[in-house]
VOBA-1610 file (N, C-alpha, C; in pm, whole numbers, padded with zeros to 5 digits, always signed):
BEGIN
Met-01918-03232-21251Met-01993-03095-21294Met-01985-03093-21464Asp-02086-03070-21538Asp-02126-03076-21670Asp-02113-02939-21723Glu-02124-02932-21877Glu-02089-02831-21940Glu-02155-02663-21895Ser-02285-02735-21910Ser-02395-02588-21871Ser-02331-02532-21725Glu-02318-02660-21619Glu-02250-02546-21473Glu-02131-02475-21496Arg-02036-02559-21573Arg-01901-02469-21601Arg-01933-02341-21675Glu-01996-02336-21770Glu-02034-02234-21839Glu-02101-02114-21752Trp-02212-02142-21638Trp-02243-02085-21567Trp-02170-02009-21486Leu-02046-02093-21436Leu-01974-02033-21311Leu-01859-01956-21412Glu-01823-01974-21518Glu-01736-01875-21583Glu-01802-01768-21572Val-01891-01745-21611Val-01934-01659-21612Val-01979-01571-21496Arg-02076-01622-21375Arg-02043-01600-21298Arg-01934-01524-21184Ala-01827-01579-21239Ala-01689-01546-21206Ala-01655-01424-21273Tyr-01688-01385-21402Tyr-01645-01244-21477Tyr-01754-01164-21443Leu-01825-01188-21361Leu-01980-01125-21329Leu-01900-01031-21155Gln-01862-01141-21086Gln-01753-01113-20969Gln-01627-00983-20994Glu-01575-01059-21101Glu-01410-00971-21094Glu-01471-00859-21169His-01574-00838-21262His-01575-00696-21341His-01695-00606-21281Arg-01762-00663-21190Arg-01907-00589-21097Arg-01906-00437-21144Phe-01817-00352-21133Phe-01855-00237-21061Phe-01833-00186-21234Arg-01754-00248-21360Arg-01750-00185-21465Arg-01865-00201-21537Leu-01904-00329-21513Leu-02022-00392-21602Leu-02159-00284-21523Gly-02179-00233-21389Gly-02250-00138-21327Gly-02240-00010-21445Val-02146+00027-21459Val-02120+00115-21531Val-02200+00123-21626Glu-02139+00041-21724Glu-02195+00032-21817Glu-02317-00012-21837Ala-02386-00050-21784Ala-02552-00120-21756Ala-02611-00005-21750Ala-02584+00103-21679Ala-02654+00241-21646Ala-02670+00280-21782Gly-02594+00249-21909Gly-02607+00322-22038Gly-02790+00283-22113Glu-02819+00115-22057Glu-02940+00090-22121Glu-03084+00181-22041Phe-03011+00259-21948Phe-03150+00314-21900Phe-03142+00501-21914Asp-03133+00542-22035Asp-03129+00667-22067Asp-03241+00773-22016Gly-03352+00704-22062Gly-03494+00760-21992Gly-03508+00789-21837His-03402+00739-21766His-03422+00717-21617His-03359+00837-21567Leu-03375+00879-21410Leu-03290+00956-21352Leu-03165+00938-21291Lys-03062+00937-21344Lys-02932+00890-21295Lys-02889+00977-21159Val-02903+00935-21038Val-02923+00963-20936Val-02791+01039-20872Phe-02819+01190-20845Phe-02692+01274-20812Phe-02561+01232-20913Gly-02600+01231-21042Gly-02471+01214-21156Gly-02443+01066-21128Thr-02519+00991-21032Thr-02403+00824-21055Thr-02474+00701-21146Pro-02439+00625-21180Pro-02512+00523-21210Pro-02610+00482-21158Leu-02671+00481-21040Leu-02796+00452-21005Leu-02922+00498-21049Val-02965+00479-21097Val-03106+00503-21173Val-03266+00497-21078Ala-03336+00581-21117Ala-03467+00605-21006Ala-03583+00692-21137Arg-03729+00675-21069Arg-03786+00752-21171Arg-03803+00896-21064Ala-03814+01005-21161Ala-03754+01147-21104Ala-03817+01163-20921Glu-03956+01130-20952Glu-04056+01130-20865Glu-03989+01042-20697Trp-03899+00940-20738Trp-03862+00876-20621Trp-03727+00956-20576Val-03731+01055-20587Val-03569+01174-20529Val-03612+01279-20492Pro-03646+01315-20355Pro-03716+01445-20347Pro-03610+01546-20367Asp-03654+01679-20354Asp-03526+01771-20385Asp-03475+01829-20266Arg-03481+01783-20119Arg-03436+01802-20053Arg-03445+01706-19971Pro-03357+01664-19887Pro-03346+01550-19770Pro-03471+01542-19693Val-03533+01407-19686Val-03628+01388-19591Val-03625+01354-19479Pro-03682+01430-19338Pro-03668+01311-19220Pro-03685+01192-19235Leu-03586+01096-19192Leu-03661+00961-19214Leu-03773+00940-19108Gly-03800+00994-19033Gly-03971+00988-18955Gly-04036+01042-19029Asp-04014+01114-19165Asp-04133+01149-19181Asp-04174+01045-19309Val-04092+00946-19387Val-04150+00849-19428Val-04218+00740-19355Gln-04375+00759-19451Gln-04428+00628-19374Gln-04415+00538-19432Leu-04473+00385-19387Leu-04479+00275-19431Leu-04583+00218-19402Arg-04653+00123-19497Arg-04779+00083-19497Arg-04722-00078-19506Leu-04810-00175-19466Leu-04785-00319-19489Leu-04906-00403-19519Ile-04946-00436-19649Ile-05052-00497-19674Ile-05039-00649-19676Asp-05155-00742-19642Asp-05174-00884-19669Asp-05151-00947-19746Glu-05067-00942-19832Glu-05053-01020-19946Glu-04908-01092-19983Arg-04925-01181-20063Arg-04832-01269-20105Arg-04828-01263-20278Arg-04768-01189-20320Arg-04740-01221-20470Arg-04668-01334-20524Ser-04690-01430-20585Ser-04620-01494-20698Ser-04528-01444-20803Val-04418-01489-20779Val-04348-01420-20908Val-04300-01529-21008Pro-04214-01506-21137Pro-04218-01628-21200Pro-04039-01668-21195Thr-04049-01810-21191Thr-03906-01836-21211Thr-03790-01740-21284Ser-03667-01770-21261Ser-03576-01735-21301Ser-03579-01765-21466Arg-03601-01902-21483Arg-03609-01941-21602Arg-03741-01900-21696Glu-03877-01907-21646Glu-03951-01883-21744Glu-03956-01725-21767Leu-03854-01606-21707Leu-03790-01469-21705Leu-03702-01493-21843Gly-03641-01579-21815Gly-03544-01585-21995Gly-03397-01586-21956Ala-03360-01646-21809Ala-03252-01666-21784Ala-03206-01783-21815Val-03043-01800-21835Val-02969-01900-21933Val-02933-01958-21762Leu-02927-02084-21736Leu-02897-02134-21592Leu-02870-02300-21647Pro-02771-02329-21552Pro-02754-02481-21537Pro-02843-02592-21560Glu-02830-02696-21607Glu-02970-02767-21648Glu-02973-02865-21525Gly-03122-02826-21517Gly-03217-02850-21406Gly-03236-02758-21311Asp-03168-02649-21298Asp-03225-02549-21223Asp-03323-02463-21277Glu-03427-02420-21177Glu-03548-02345-21269Glu-03501-02172-21162His-03429-02190-21080His-03433-02018-21037His-03256-01974-21062Tyr-03229-01874-21048Tyr-03074-01843-21021Tyr-03011-01918-20878Ser-03091-01880-20789Ser-03113-01894-20672Ser-03062-02064-20637Asp-03125-02163-20712Asp-03109-02299-20679Asp-02968-02324-20752Ala-02871-02225-20876Ala-02736-02265-20903Ala-02644-02193-20810Phe-02653-02081-20802Phe-02609-01971-20707Phe-02578-02119-20571Gly-02685-02137-20499Gly-02662-02213-20369Gly-02593-02375-20406Arg-02620-02378-20502Arg-02524-02515-20526Arg-02408-02480-20587Leu-02409-02380-20633Leu-02257-02387-20758Leu-02119-02264-20683Ala-02182-02158-20602Ala-02117-02074-20539Ala-02147-01970-20438Ala-02247-02052-20333Ala-02313-01978-20273Ala-02213-01948-20131Pro-02213-01775-20079Pro-02149-01729-20018Pro-02132-01767-19855Arg-02088-01769-19761Arg-02109-01806-19631Arg-02226-01774-19558Val-02307-01665-19580Val-02472-01694-19548Val-02539-01664-19642Phe-02641-01798-19647Phe-02736-01791-19798Phe-02883-01863-19744Gln-02951-01762-19654Gln-03064-01784-19648Gln-03200-01736-19739Asn-03269-01783-19781Asn-03413-01773-19826Asn-03507-01683-19700Arg-03469-01578-19611Arg-03537-01542-19542Arg-03685-01460-19621Ser-03786-01453-19534Ser-03878-01346-19594Ser-03791-01203-19568Thr-03908-01132-19620Thr-03853-00979-19630Thr-04018-00910-19680Tyr-03984-00773-19656Tyr-04080-00663-19663Tyr-04077-00620-19818Arg-04138-00700-19906Arg-04158-00678-20056Arg-04192-00535-20090Leu-04144-00437-20173Leu-04165-00337-20198Leu-04294-00345-20315Val-04396-00248-20284Val-04470-00274-20412Val-04529-00154-20463Asp-04500-00008-20378Asp-04497+00085-20425Asp-04472+00191-20343Val-04432+00300-20449Val-04359+00398-20437Val-04431+00537-20412Asp-04473+00664-20316Asp-04513+00759-20351Asp-04466+00857-20363Lys-04503+00946-20425Lys-04438+01063-20484Lys-04304+01116-20378Gly-04200+01154-20426Gly-04092+01179-20297Gly-04055+01039-20195Ala-04117+00934-20210Ala-04087+00836-20140Ala-04120+00880-20009Gly-04244+00956-19992Gly-04310+00977-19842Gly-04397+00835-19782Leu-04456+00778-19881Leu-04495+00682-19837Leu-04482+00533-19941Leu-04385+00447-19854Leu-04391+00315-19906Leu-04438+00219-19867Thr-04514+00129-19961Thr-04603+00013-19916Thr-04553-00130-19984Phe-04579-00199-19867Phe-04477-00351-19900Phe-04598-00449-19860Ser-04545-00545-19923Ser-04628-00704-19864Ser-04528-00809-19855Asp-04538-00921-19865Asp-04494-01042-19799Asp-04384-01071-19963Gly-04270-01070-19899Gly-04163-01133-20014Gly-04056-01215-19941Ser-03970-01272-20051Ser-03870-01309-19996Ser-03712-01307-20056Tyr-03609-01339-19988Tyr-03463-01257-20031Tyr-03436-01302-20161Phe-03483-01449-20168Phe-03421-01511-20345Phe-03513-01465-20445Asp-03666-01389-20402Asp-03682-01303-20508Asp-03593-01255-20610Ser-03547-01114-20492Ser-03482-01063-20580Ser-03362-01078-20658Leu-03297-01198-20610Leu-03172-01298-20643Leu-03213-01389-20770Asp-03367-01417-20784Asp-03364-01468-20924Asp-03398-01429-21031Ala-03443-01264-20973Ala-03494-01152-21098Ala-03346-01083-21126Gly-03323-00982-21024Gly-03232-00928-20984Gly-03079-00971-21072Glu-02998-01032-20955Glu-02887-01136-20992Glu-02868-01143-21134Ala-02963-01265-21118Ala-03000-01327-21277Ala-02950-01213-21389Ser-03008-01118-21394Ser-03013-01002-21463Ser-02891-00963-21523Gly-02804-00937-21378Gly-02652-00909-21385Gly-02590-00999-21482His-02632-01112-21415His-02570-01242-21505His-02551-01263-21630Ala-02728-01233-21691Ala-02691-01177-21820Ala-02696-01098-21892Phe-02609-00978-21860Phe-02562-00901-21861Phe-02385-00929-21880Ala-02354-00994-21830Ala-02209-01021-21807Ala-02186-01102-21927Ala-02260-01242-21899Ala-02303-01331-22031Ala-02275-01265-22151Glu-02369-01178-22219Glu-02363-01079-22352Glu-02225-01037-22351Arg-02174-00992-22239Arg-02026-00899-22249Arg-01923-00996-22306Leu-01944-01118-22234Leu-01864-01212-22301Leu-01886-01298-22441Gly-01991-01209-22490Gly-02018-01286-22642Gly-02133-01412-22627Arg-02173-01423-22510Arg-02256-01537-22505Arg-02420-01518-22496Asp-02485-01605-22482Asp-02630-01604-22474Asp-02674-01568-22329Gly-02731-01430-22296Gly-02766-01412-22175Gly-02896-01419-22133Gly-02980-01459-22222Gly-03073-01504-22250Gly-03206-01339-22246Gly-03336-01402-22208Gly-03417-01229-22225Gly-03453-01212-22151Ile-03395-01217-21988Ile-03434-01185-21857Ile-03399-01036-21831Arg-03384-00971-21878Arg-03302-00834-21886Arg-03444-00757-21958Arg-03458-00801-22060Arg-03604-00762-22143Arg-03740-00781-22078Ala-03751-00926-22027Ala-03851-00963-21911Ala-03904-00880-21826Val-03779-00850-21784Val-03828-00760-21625Val-03850-00620-21697Gly-03772-00560-21782Gly-03807-00431-21855Gly-03750-00303-21726Asp-03872-00231-21723Asp-03783-00137-21653Asp-03813-00162-21527Pro-03670-00159-21467Pro-03641-00195-21318Pro-03690-00112-21202Cys-03765+00016-21231Cys-03803+00059-21142Cys-03970+00024-21104Asp-03991-00054-21171Asp-04142-00106-21221Asp-04150-00182-21089Pro-04214-00162-20970Pro-04242-00279-20839Pro-04317-00396-20865Gln-04413-00356-20971Gln-04504-00487-21030Gln-04458-00608-21129Arg-04317-00543-21200Arg-04293-00664-21249Arg-04152-00754-21182Arg-04139-00739-21078Arg-04056-00845-21054Arg-04071-00882-20877Gly-03987-00924-20795Gly-04031-00906-20682Gly-03899-00807-20583Met-03936-00711-20550Met-03879-00541-20531Met-03835-00564-20370Asn-03751-00652-20353Asn-03687-00614-20193Asn-03623-00483-20192Leu-03622-00425-20075Leu-03566-00286-20078Leu-03458-00336-19954Ala-03298-00263-19980Ala-03213-00243-19877Ala-03234-00122-19857Val-03183-00128-19717Val-03174+00023-19638Val-03066+00046-19643Ser-03019+00151-19652Ser-02841+00169-19656Ser-02810+00309-19622Ala-02790+00297-19556Ala-02711+00428-19443Ala-02579+00471-19441Leu-02547+00605-19521Leu-02426+00638-19492Leu-02413+00710-19348Thr-02298+00689-19239Thr-02354+00731-19125Thr-02206+00797-19133Val-02228+00919-19063Val-02149+01054-19047Val-02150+01111-18881Arg-02017+01076-18858Arg-01961+01133-18723Arg-01925+01285-18722Tyr-01993+01359-18665Tyr-01998+01499-18643Tyr-01984+01560-18550Asp-01836+01649-18505Asp-01793+01720-18416Asp-01785+01862-18475Pro-01899+01944-18382Pro-01930+02049-18376Pro-01843+02169-18347Glu-01749+02103-18243Glu-01641+02198-18198Glu-01520+02219-18259Pro-01486+02142-18348Pro-01347+02162-18424Pro-01429+02186-18627Asp-01567+02162-18590Asp-01654+02162-18712Asp-01600+02070-18815Ser-01564+01932-18783Ser-01484+01825-18860Ser-01649+01711-18876Ala-01612+01649-18975Ala-01721+01504-18989Ala-01618+01418-19063Glu-01649+01275-19029Glu-01591+01202-19094Glu-01717+01083-19112Phe-01682+00996-19235Phe-01795+00883-19267Phe-01714+00761-19273Phe-01813+00635-19237Phe-01779+00507-19278Phe-01851+00418-19385Leu-01751+00375-19442Leu-01739+00284-19566Leu-01755+00110-19538His-01789+00038-19576His-01791-00109-19580His-01729-00153-19706Trp-01654-00281-19698Trp-01577-00329-19823Trp-01663-00468-19806Arg-01722-00492-19922Arg-01824-00614-19925Arg-01740-00770-19951Asp-01682-00850-19857Asp-01646-00975-19895Asp-01699-01066-20002Pro-01649-01104-20119Pro-01727-01184-20208Pro-01769-01301-20176Ala-01688-01319-20046Ala-01697-01473-19996Ala-01800-01482-19853Lys-01826-01366-19844Lys-01942-01364-19765Lys-02043-01319-19767Val-02051-01259-19875Val-02189-01196-19904Val-02254-01270-20086Gly-02378-01229-20085Gly-02462-01279-20208Gly-02428-01166-20329His-02450-01073-20270His-02468-00915-20362His-02380-00840-20341Ala-02337-00804-20445Ala-02219-00686-20433Ala-02084-00714-20379Gly-02026-00793-20382Gly-01882-00857-20314Gly-01796-00798-20414Gly-01679-00736-20359Gly-01582-00676-20394Gly-01596-00509-20428Leu-01689-00452-20338Leu-01720-00352-20371Leu-01709-00260-20220Tyr-01736-00149-20272Tyr-01732-00082-20148Tyr-01886+00014-20116Gln-01945+00020-20021Gln-02103+00042-19991Gln-02081+00135-19867Val-02172+00191-19816Val-02218+00237-19739Val-02284+00171-19579Val-02242+00239-19486Val-02229+00107-19385Val-02327+00174-19262Pro-02452+00148-19203Pro-02516+00002-19245Pro-02549-00015-19351Ser-02600-00110-19415Ser-02705-00193-19513Ser-02759-00261-19509Gly-02835-00341-19539Gly-02934-00440-19563Gly-03065-00453-19580Val-03107-00572-19659Val-03228-00589-19664Val-03298-00560-19603Phe-03421-00479-19604Phe-03549-00462-19493Phe-03671-00580-19486Gln-03618-00581-19357Gln-03675-00770-19338Gln-03694-00760-19199Ala-03766-00877-19119Ala-03808-00848-18967Ala-03659-00936-18950Ser-03633-00993-18826Ser-03563-01020-18740Ser-03541-01185-18739Gly-03671-01222-18780Gly-03692-01352-18772Gly-03825-01368-18890Asp-03897-01524-18879Asp-04002-01550-18962Asp-04109-01544-18923Gly-04111-01565-18769Gly-04204-01555-18682Gly-04331-01427-18732Ala-04458-01498-18757Ala-04532-01367-18752Ala-04532-01259-18672Trp-04490-01290-18531Trp-04486-01179-18445Trp-04379-01077-18481Asn-04291-01146-18480Asn-04128-01050-18565Asn-04177-00946-18677Arg-04257-01033-18767Arg-04328-00904-18937Arg-04384-00813-18840Ala-04441-00821-18744Ala-04536-00719-18726Ala-04432-00596-18620Ala-04376-00622-18577Ala-04273-00565-18431Ala-04172-00514-18508Asp-04111-00547-18628Asp-04005-00529-18684Asp-04042-00426-18815Phe-04161-00404-18821Phe-04191-00331-18951Phe-04148-00173-18902Ser-04077-00130-18933Ser-03981+00012-18878Ser-03835+00031-18958Leu-03827+00166-18998Leu-03650+00160-19029Leu-03603+00225-18947Val-03658+00280-18850Val-03568+00272-18731Val-03506+00166-18643Arg-03616+00076-18622Arg-03608-00061-18540Arg-03463-00127-18652Phe-03520-00142-18793Phe-03434-00189-18893Phe-03297-00119-18850Leu-03270-00023-18866Leu-03160+00021-18867Leu-03111+00041-18714Ala-03138+00027-18615Ala-03101-00028-18464Ala-03022-00168-18495Arg-03091-00234-18539Arg-03022-00367-18596Arg-02909-00408-18654Glu-02916-00309-18766Glu-02844-00312-18863Glu-02711-00217-18797Tyr-02694-00109-18703Tyr-02633-00087-18676Tyr-02499-00182-18545Ala-02625-00211-18459Ala-02600-00313-18387Ala-02458-00405-18446Glu-02520-00445-18551Glu-02443-00584-18617Glu-02329-00498-18714Glu-02349-00420-18800Glu-02238-00377-18919Glu-02119-00323-18858Leu-02189-00219-18710Leu-02060-00124-18649Leu-02049-00150-18511Gly-02154-00194-18474Gly-02128-00254-18303Gly-02064-00412-18267Gly-02047-00489-18422Gly-02028-00668-18409Gly-02110-00743-18322Arg-02225-00686-18309Arg-02321-00767-18257Arg-02356-00914-18329Asp-02376-01029-18296Asp-02421-01126-18364Asp-02604-01087-18401Glu-02611-01146-18493Glu-02767-01148-18556Glu-02844-01247-18480Glu-02851-01287-18408Glu-02919-01399-18272Glu-02984-01327-18200Tyr-03165-01315-18197Tyr-03182-01261-18109Tyr-03348-01343-18024Asp-03373-01267-17924Asp-03495-01382-17852Asp-03612-01319-17940Asn-03624-01404-18023Asn-03768-01382-18112Asn-03840-01515-18164Ala-03790-01586-18058Ala-03830-01722-18138Ala-03981-01758-18076Thr-04021-01669-18031Thr-04159-01704-17932Thr-04222-01538-17913His-04189-01451-17944His-04206-01320-17915His-04101-01232-18004Gly-04180-01089-18030Gly-04108-01022-18088Gly-04009-00946-18004Ile-03869-00847-18076Ile-03774-00828-17994Ile-03867-00715-17905Asp-03820-00688-17764Asp-03840-00552-17669Asp-03730-00479-17717Tyr-03780-00382-17800Tyr-03660-00264-17816Tyr-03644-00183-17733Asp-03719-00152-17646Asp-03769-00105-17536Asp-03683-00119-17434Ala-03655-00267-17406Ala-03578-00305-17312Ala-03432-00313-17341Trp-03389-00333-17469Trp-03241-00326-17552Trp-03174-00213-17541Pro-03092-00207-17425Pro-03007-00114-17438Pro-02974-00013-17528Phe-02904-00050-17661Phe-02835-00007-17784Phe-02997+00025-17860Ala-03081-00003-17870Ala-03219+00031-17963Ala-03266+00153-17863Arg-03256+00093-17767Arg-03351+00267-17649Arg-03221+00361-17657Asp-03097+00362-17670Asp-03018+00470-17609Asp-03035+00514-17824Phe-03029+00402-17915Phe-03014+00484-18030Phe-03180+00578-18077Val-03288+00518-18037Val-03405+00571-18056Val-03400+00723-17963Ala-03350+00727-17853Ala-03332+00819-17774Ala-03269+00981-17842Ala-03130+00898-17904Ala-03046+01044-17970Ala-03132+01093-18093Leu-03208+00992-18137Leu-03278+01032-18250Leu-03418+01120-18206Asp-03430+01097-18093Asp-03573+01169-18031Asp-03504+01323-17997Ser-03371+01324-17918Ser-03282+01430-17873Ser-03279+01502-17981Gly-03212+01459-18100Gly-03132+01512-18172Gly-03000+01504-18197Gly-02965+01423-18104Gly-02814+01388-18078Gly-02762+01292-18224Ala-02883+01281-18236Ala-02838+01211-18413Ala-02973+01235-18480Arg-02973+01254-18640Arg-03021+01291-18731Arg-03023+01198-18864Ala-03189+01134-18863Ala-03176+01036-19008Ala-03254+01120-19089Trp-03211+01102-19230Trp-03269+01143-19323Trp-03280+01035-19458Cys-03386+01078-19535Cys-03377+01032-19633Cys-03352+01092-19816Leu-03264+01067-19866Leu-03257+01129-20021Leu-03329+01065-20138Gly-03390+00973-20111Gly-03506+00885-20198Gly-03449+00733-20253Ile-03508+00684-20364Ile-03451+00535-20373Ile-03412+00549-20529Gly-03343+00414-20510Gly-03275+00431-20644Gly-03240+00245-20658Val-03224+00241-20810Val-03213+00066-20853Val-03103+00084-20920Asp-03018-00036-20914Asp-02909-00029-20924Asp-02901-00099-21128Pro-02845-00037-21192Pro-02875-00089-21321Pro-02844-00227-21372Leu-02745-00290-21304Leu-02648-00436-21337Leu-02745-00534-21269Thr-02779-00536-21128Thr-02822-00616-21070Thr-02971-00612-21038Phe-03039-00456-21028Phe-03176-00438-20957Phe-03181-00423-20847Ala-03082-00416-20748Ala-03102-00412-20602Ala-03119-00264-20562Thr-03257-00266-20516Thr-03343-00164-20481Thr-03246-00119-20324Asp-03245+00043-20331Asp-03208+00124-20175Asp-03273+00229-20183Leu-03290+00203-20037Leu-03386+00341-19961Leu-03248+00415-19934Leu-03206+00539-19978Leu-03094+00599-19965Leu-03084+00690-19812Ala-03036+00669-19742Ala-03053+00712-19624Ala-02886+00772-19540Val-02912+00879-19494Val-02837+00913-19419Val-02818+00973-19295Val-02733+00928-19195Val-02750+00931-19001Val-02626+00979-19005Val-02642+01113-18944Val-02518+01243-18880Val-02530+01182-18673Phe-02467+01144-18680Phe-02447+01155-18499Phe-02353+01246-18448Asp-02366+01339-18350Asp-02301+01372-18297Asp-02157+01298-18230Ala-02058+01362-18201Ala-01920+01294-18176Ala-01967+01227-18051Ala-02000+01256-17970Ala-02024+01229-17818Ala-02137+01126-17787Val-02205+01117-17889Val-02331+01031-17909Val-02302+00914-18013Phe-02216+00950-18124Phe-02168+00819-18128Phe-02070+00751-18077Asp-01961+00825-17993Asp-01890+00744-17928Asp-01947+00673-17763Gly-02062+00729-17755Gly-02109+00677-17656Gly-02202+00532-17697Leu-02260+00524-17814Leu-02290+00411-17872Leu-02200+00264-17939Phe-02157+00352-18030Phe-02024+00189-18054Phe-01886+00197-18001Gly-01836+00314-17915Gly-01715+00324-17868Gly-01612+00326-18016Arg-01532+00187-17968Arg-01441+00140-18082Arg-01543+00063-18228Val-01526+00122-18328Val-01627+00107-18449Val-01510-00077-18492Val-01599-00141-18502Val-01551-00272-18566Val-01476-00259-18683Ala-01373-00340-18698Ala-01311-00392-18835Ala-01329-00424-18919Asp-01408-00607-18886Asp-01443-00669-18970Asp-01585-00687-18894Asn-01702-00760-18966Asn-01796-00823-18950Asn-01851-00936-19051Asp-01962-00963-19039Asp-01990-01083-19117Asp-02009-01067-19229Glu-02009-00949-19295Glu-02031-00938-19432Glu-01892-00872-19501Gly-01816-00792-19419Gly-01652-00786-19492Gly-01600-00687-19406Arg-01554-00571-19415Arg-01452-00499-19333Arg-01475-00362-19364Val-01483-00319-19208Val-01557-00148-19222Val-01387-00076-19201Leu-01421+00009-19295Leu-01287+00154-19311Leu-01333+00214-19175Ala-01204+00264-19163Ala-01172+00337-19047Ala-01246+00468-19125Gly-01283+00603-19039Gly-01331+00692-19039Gly-01237+00752-19165Arg-01360+00837-19268Arg-01292+00909-19367Arg-01333+01033-19348Pro-01238+01139-19370Pro-01309+01310-19352Pro-01355+01334-19413Phe-01505+01382-19409Phe-01598+01419-19520Phe-01565+01586-19562Thr-01509+01576-19667Thr-01439+01640-19760Thr-01473+01608-19896Glu-01485+01733-19982Glu-01470+01725-20132Glu-01389+01648-20180Ala-01301+01648-20149Ala-01168+01560-20184Ala-01182+01410-20220Glu-01218+01339-20053Glu-01252+01235-20009Glu-01411+01195-20114Val-01506+01283-20105Val-01619+01254-20114Val-01583+01142-20241His-01529+01281-20361His-01464+01230-20504His-01396+01167-20520Arg-01291+01120-20442Arg-01234+00974-20414Arg-01319+00856-20488Phe-01438+00875-20368Phe-01492+00731-20377Phe-01567+00737-20463Val-01651+00859-20493Val-01758+00822-20596Val-01768+00803-20715Glu-01613+00890-20750Glu-01587+00855-20893Glu-01422+00777-20917Gly-01368+00728-20861Gly-01226+00668-20850Gly-01202+00530-20767Glu-01350+00511-20731Glu-01325+00362-20615Glu-01415+00286-20666Pro-01395+00137-20673Pro-01518+00022-20701Pro-01624+00051-20584Met-01700+00121-20613Met-01833+00116-20508Met-01956+00118-20569Gln-02033+00046-20480Gln-02166-00013-20505Gln-02293+00115-20562Ala-02322+00156-20691Ala-02429+00228-20721Ala-02469+00319-20606Ala-02549+00258-20510Ala-02614+00295-20388Ala-02555+00363-20285Gly-02445+00337-20302Gly-02365+00361-20210Gly-02308+00504-20228Ala-02249+00520-20406Ala-02178+00639-20456Ala-02306+00740-20463Ala-02433+00705-20471Ala-02525+00798-20489Ala-02549+00875-20386Ile-02541+00790-20240Ile-02540+00851-20114Ile-02464+00929-20061Leu-02316+00879-20101Leu-02235+00976-20080Leu-02225+01126-20172Ala-02287+01100-20259Ala-02262+01251-20372Ala-02378+01314-20305Gly-02502+01231-20271Gly-02638+01323-20242Gly-02577+01424-20127Ala-02521+01336-20004Ala-02503+01378-19892Ala-02357+01516-19870Trp-02297+01510-19986Trp-02217+01621-19999Trp-02264+01747-20066Gln-02398+01665-20200Gln-02468+01795-20240Gln-02582+01853-20102His-02583+01781-20036His-02721+01860-19949His-02625+01878-19809Arg-02508+01919-19807Arg-02413+01907-19677Arg-02453+02025-19581Glu-02548+02121-19624Glu-02583+02234-19557Glu-02716+02202-19454Val-02765+02114-19522Val-02920+02053-19475Val-02888+01952-19364Leu-02766+01874-19400Leu-02738+01780-19348Leu-02631+01793-19199Leu-02620+01915-19213Leu-02459+01949-19110Leu-02487+02093-19136Pro-02573+02142-19048Pro-02588+02262-19053Pro-02487+02394-18997His-02402+02328-18949His-02331+02420-18876His-02210+02436-18965Arg-02179+02362-19091Arg-02107+02352-19167Arg-02116+02487-19265Ser-02033+02528-19325Ser-02065+02642-19443Ser-02022+02602-19579
//
């Protein structure tokens, strides 16, 4: 291992150990942006509607386009000798358990209020090579080292034209029992050994980069749906289902898949309600999230999930926490929580009368 690799690993270790604090500090660079629901998550003001929008009202458009993106080194990232992309160094020196450059739906435009989202073709490593590399640069500067010019080169992190902007769909899951008028929510601790982004932080569950279930062209069309994506994420992160689908030659038959069919039926009948609170960007790594809340009636939740898994491929799922002001405040203000997760939780509490209409 040469000196450039050792230095890179030292900064990477510092980033991992201090990710939460660094994210709070990084938010100070963006005083001109909206701080979503008073958290470090940043956004353009028009990306966050005044009231939650039913998720079914969010329209998606997919254009047939693959935009080239500059390499991390071209953007000014400091990398080990011989590496051109941040993902090159990450894959060689610090790869998590799952590390694949899958195709994604790249976000290229957000209409006012997140009512229309336009996507093109992208890849998972696009966001690492600009975003995680930018977080690495911020950490290097805090250590008194050269961070390079990548954060200046990216510029406004809320401009989807400046970088490959993948969109994560992150949903706060709430189990609501109307009889005692009680609610609980679920969180996920992201294991640094298993994930490439936001290891060591709490996040809402489920959460994942919006992408097809496989790289086949048939999946690209069949999976281009927020509801279908959530069905897959729920099956994996709360239901413990393996992320392997019968889609090597054809798209997933969501109508024939019992879990997806029951999930959609719950949304159609009102037994589950899904909302969008807006879109925001992590100030440290520029990870971009659609902020969602899904409220399940208790009987529907229990029928879909039974007993929620405690561990999954990305970390550990916490037992349900009471949806109270004290517990929300505890995680938003007092725990190392991913910026998007903190914003969703804070926003859900702010809009609780809309999301849980029986509550006073």
